[in-house]
Steps between C-alpha positions, in 0.01 A plus 500: 500500500672193648826696525325766709361236731851368569630853568210576736545177695874557537444856620248375755738227618796739532298753698378238745855362534619846600224526760589153630867600522399786730284285730165444329359151553343349186126444525433764768239697307348787695253737336563750781815615317336552159456861395212610283704696250634353179869554556719424800615829647864464610509831685242367748702189585710679763231440765554120498769300675679233294254214565190711440659658195553160338145396586373824346711451185414131451127543554478801267705322234269199525195725481626690192579177316158362593326813370675495165547128434232487230618806306467434127593839351859470373583868556364495857692178569824659380439805723436274800821307426695829487343600829591161646867551408489848658360354821768225496768768460358695793476184709866414430596849610287467810642159592856617440452801730321296772771233502779755541 
């Protein structure tokens, strides 16, 4: 269980670092950007400019981690970690294409 905690915290840190790299300012939480669905929908991100996109991403990442921080089911935790790596992969792709 402790190993999963370390993985989750590193995923969270890396995602926020990517958002910061693209212009997000740490500590600027805004619930206006949080969507009600469980997964971040990347096909809907085209409507945001770079600054709003990073605010959207950071606030939704924070919200998802907050919702699932007390998860105790090992199988569910592993699925959430897999999902976190998928989101990180998509974010890296997004950042690479926005920087170009």
